[in-house]
C-alpha positions as CSV (number, residue, x, y, z in Angstrom):
1,M,0.0,0.0,0.0
2,E,1.4,3.4,-0.9
3,K,2.2,6.0,1.7
4,E,-0.4,8.4,0.3
5,Q,-3.2,5.8,0.8
6,I,-2.1,5.2,4.4
7,L,-2.1,9.0,5.0
8,R,-5.6,9.1,3.5
9,I,-6.8,6.4,5.9
10,N,-5.5,8.4,8.8
11,E,-7.0,11.7,7.5
12,L,-10.4,10.1,7.1
13,A,-10.1,8.6,10.6
14,R,-9.3,12.0,12.1
15,K,-12.1,13.6,10.2
16,K,-14.6,11.0,11.3
17,K,-13.8,11.8,15.0
18,T,-14.1,15.5,14.5
19,V,-16.7,16.5,12.0
20,G,-17.9,13.2,10.6
21,L,-17.7,11.7,7.0
22,T,-19.9,12.1,4.0
23,E,-21.4,8.9,2.6
24,A,-18.7,8.9,-0.2
25,E,-15.9,9.4,2.3
26,A,-17.3,6.6,4.5
27,I,-17.3,4.2,1.5
28,E,-13.8,5.3,0.5
29,Q,-12.6,4.7,4.1
30,Q,-14.1,1.2,4.1
31,E,-12.4,0.4,0.7
32,L,-9.0,1.6,1.8
33,R,-9.2,-0.3,5.1
34,A,-10.2,-3.5,3.3
35,Q,-7.3,-3.1,0.9
36,Y,-4.9,-2.4,3.8
37,L,-6.1,-5.6,5.6
38,R,-5.8,-7.7,2.4
39,E,-2.2,-6.5,1.9
40,F,-1.3,-6.9,5.6
41,R,-2.6,-10.5,5.7
42,A,-0.8,-11.4,2.5
43,N,2.5,-9.9,3.8
44,M,2.0,-11.8,7.1
45,E,1.3,-15.0,5.4
46,E,4.5,-14.7,3.3
47,T,6.5,-14.0,6.5
48,L,5.0,-17.0,8.2
49,K,5.9,-19.2,5.3
50,A,9.6,-18.4,6.0
51,V,9.3,-19.4,9.7
52,R,10.8,-22.8,10.6
53,V,10.2,-24.5,13.9
54,E,13.0,-26.5,15.6
55,Q,11.9,-30.0,16.5
56,A,13.1,-32.0,19.5
57,D,15.6,-34.0,17.3
58,G,17.2,-30.7,16.1
59,T,15.6,-30.6,12.6
60,Y,13.6,-27.7,11.4
61,K,10.1,-28.0,9.9
62,P,8.0,-25.2,8.3
63,L,4.8,-24.0,10.0
64,V,1.7,-25.7,8.8
65,K,-1.4,-23.7,8.2
66,K,-4.4,-24.9,10.2
67,E,-7.7,-25.3,8.4
68,K,-10.5,-23.0,9.5
69,V,-13.2,-24.7,11.7
70,N,-16.7,-23.3,11.1
């Protein structure tokens, strides 16, 4: 996410606390937040793919993603 987009998220958050947002600004804020979360989760997943856990026998194994339980 570009720095300008993060600044815009923060600007909208400040405006929401002070004077409120228009309907268009509220939609923009939701879209920017959703994009930020998608990118954050993708980056975190890539980071976790690089993590290796040391086993009792001294070997290293990658983390295994658990399946969601509904």
